[in-house]
N, C-alpha and C positions, 0 to 999 in steps of 0.2 A: 548607487542604489545599495542601501543597506542590508535589505532582506536577502537571507541565504537561499540560493537556488537549490540547496540541498533538500529543501522540501519536496522536490521532484521525486526523490526516492522514498518518501514517507508511505506512500500507498503500496509500494512493493513489500512492505513489511506486515501488511494485514494478514491475519490468518482467519480463514473461515471454515466451517464446515462439516458438522457430523448430524446425521439423522439419529432418531432415538434407537438406542441400543439396550439389550437387556442388561440389568444390573449384575455385577458379578465381581470376582477377584481380578487382580491384575494379570493372571495367568490363565491357561487353559482356555475354555470357552468364552469366559468373560472378556478377556483381552481381544480374542480373535474376533468376537462379535463387534466389539468397539470399533477396532481396526477397519473391518469391512464396512461398517456403517459410516466411517470418516471419509474412506475413498469413494463410497457410492454418493454420499451428499456433496462431496467435492465436484463430482462431474455434474450433478443436478445444478449446483449453484452457479457454475460457470456458464450454463445455458441461459441464465436469467438476462433478460433484455436491459434492464436498468435497476439502479439501487441507489440509496442514500444511507449515509452513515455520519456519526460524529465520533471523534477521537479525543481522548484526553489522557495526560500522563507526562512522561519525561522521556527525552531522548539523551544519550550520552553527550552529544555535543551541543544541541539546541537547548538543553534544559527543559523546563515546564512548557506544555503547549496545550492548546486546544484547538479543534479543527472541525469543519463541517465539509462534507463532500457529497456530490451528486455525480453519476456517471451513467452514460447510456452506451451500449455496445453497438447498436446498429441504427443509424451511423455513428461511428464513435465520437463522444463527446464527453468532457469532464470539467468540473470546477472543484477546486480544492482550496478552501480559504483557511489559513492557518494563523494563529496568534501565538507568538513566542513570547512567554511572560517573564522572561528575565535574561540577563546576559548581554554580550555584545550585540546580538541579533534581535533584541527585543523590538517587538513591533508586529504589525499585520502584513501578511503577504497572501497573495493568491496565484494559483496556477490554473489556466484554462486551456483546454484543447478544442479548437473550433475548426472545422473543415481540415483537419490535418495539420494545423498550425498551432504552435504552443506559444502562449502568452504568459509571462511572469510579470506579477505587479507587486508593489510595495506601497505603504502608507507614506513613505518619504520619497519625494520627487528627486529626479536627477539635477544635474547642473542646468540642463535644458528645460526643467519645469515639467518633465514627463513623469508618469507614474507606472508605465507599463513597457515592458520590453518584448519585442516580436522576435520569435526564432522562426524565420520562414524565408521564403516559401518552402513547402515541404521539399525534402531532398538535400542536395548539397550545393553550396555556393562557395566560390573561391574569393579570397580577399588579395589585394595586391601583394601581400607578403607570402601568400600561399597557404594561409590558414584556412581549412575548410569548416565551415559551419553546417553540420549534417544534422537536420532536425528530425530525420526518421527514427533513430533510435530513442530519442527523447520523447517523440509523440507516442512510441510503442509502450514506453515505461509509464506515461501518464495514464493511458487508456487500458492498462493492464487490469483485468479483473481480479480483485483482491481474494477471490476464492482460490486463486492458483496455489498458494502455499498451504492450504489445509491438509493436504496429504502429508505434510511434514510431521504432523501429529502421530501418523501411524508408525513412526520410527521409535517412538517411546516405549520402551520396555515395560514402564510403570503405567501405561494408558489404562484408565479406569472410568467407571461412572460413579460420580459420588452422590447422586440423588437429585430430587425434584427441588427447584428453587424458583421464585418469582423474580424476575428482571424487568424493570420499567413497566410494571403491571401485568406482565405476560408470564405465563407458566411455562418454565423450560426444564430440561435435563442438562445437568452440569457435568462435563467431561474434563479430565485433567490428565497431564502427563509431562515428562521432562525428556528432552533428547538433545545430544551434543551435535555439533555441526557435522562431525565425522560419522556419527550414527545415521544422521539424516542423508548424507551423501551415499553412504553405503546402502541405504533402503532403496535407491532408484537406479544402482548402477546396471541392473538388467533391463531397464525400461528403454524405449525407443530413443534414438539420438535426439530428436526434437523435444522429447520429454526432458532428457538430461540437460539440454542446453537451457531451457526455460527455467528449470530448477537451480541450475548452476548460477545463473543470473541473479536469482533471488537469494541464494546463499551468500552471494559475493556482497549484498547489502550488510548482512550481519557481520561478516569478516571484516569489512571496511570499518565497522564500529568496534572492532575487537570483541565481539560477543561470540563465545564458542559453545555456549549451552543456552537452550531457551526452555523455560517453564511456562506451559500452555494451558489456559483455562478456556473452555468453550461451552457457552449455553445455548442449547437448541430449543426452538419452540415446538409446539405440538404439529406444526405443518412439517417438520423436518428441516427448518431453515435456521441458519445461525442468527441469533438475536444479539449475542455479545460475546466479546472475546478479550482475553487479557493476556499479554505477552510480558515476561519478565527475563531479564538476563543482566549481565554486567560487562561493560565494554572498557577500553582502556581509558576512556575519559569520563567514567561514571555509569551509573544505572541506566537501564532500558526497562520502562515500565509503562506499558501503552494498554488503554482500555478502549475497545472499539465497540460501539452499539449501533446496530443495524436498525434504521428507522423505517424503512419500507422497501418494497420490491415491486418491479413491474410498473411503476407508475411514470407518466411522461417526464422527460428530462430535456430542458431547453437551455443551452449555454450560449451566449452571445459574445462576440468579439468585443473588447474594450473599444472606446471612441478613438478613432485614427488621429484626433487631434491631440490625444494623451498617450500616444504610443510611438516608440522609435523602433526601427529594425536593426537588430545587433549587426547583420552582415553590411548593411549599407552605412551604418556609422563607422564600421572598421574601414570599408573602402575609402570613404571620405577622409578618414584619418591617415590614410596611407599604410594600414597594418595588414 
């Protein structure tokens, strides 16, 4: 299967979140008000039951891409369909989370003629050689609310409000700032252990790409919800430049498992191969 399963990590790179904050300079009350709004809206956005978004741009390893995603939090369900527009992984792939099981699909079939790979059932399964296929961390990554990383913006010393702008026909307020990975890490060192662990997992995605500084732009609509986000940085293998546009919130999301006839189970395949 040609499609890179690295797409599983894309949703962890999304940043959402700040409500309207008063305009001002990057220091004093202006920055403080913006930082407070970022944290407040992050908590609000993480409580949303469902959302849809599209993503365009460039990843250091995958190159240019575009994607469409829909996710529901209760019960957890997700579909992320990504088109890689160039390079060795060029093609269309999709990740689905259904009933705790992760499916990875590609437009190119395997030697068995199947287009979907199933990572399941939920939990851990052993293969003859002792390899453990544990889907729990993978499922957690896929269903993670992309609002989680929004508080990273509070670490930006130059956090500011740049003014009102129209995005996709919607009136928004534009916020911007730049922070290094070290500054982001320092900003949550006094948080609860569970919070630190989640943010460390997110930071690891950037560090894996060799990105050590993030330039962030966030556009917030009049309801205090994120309408669009742009993330920029530079990794060991090239630039990171992603624009994420949120299409709707709170609408029903239904994700179906791929046809069983077009799916193979990774653990079962490894067992049959004696691996």
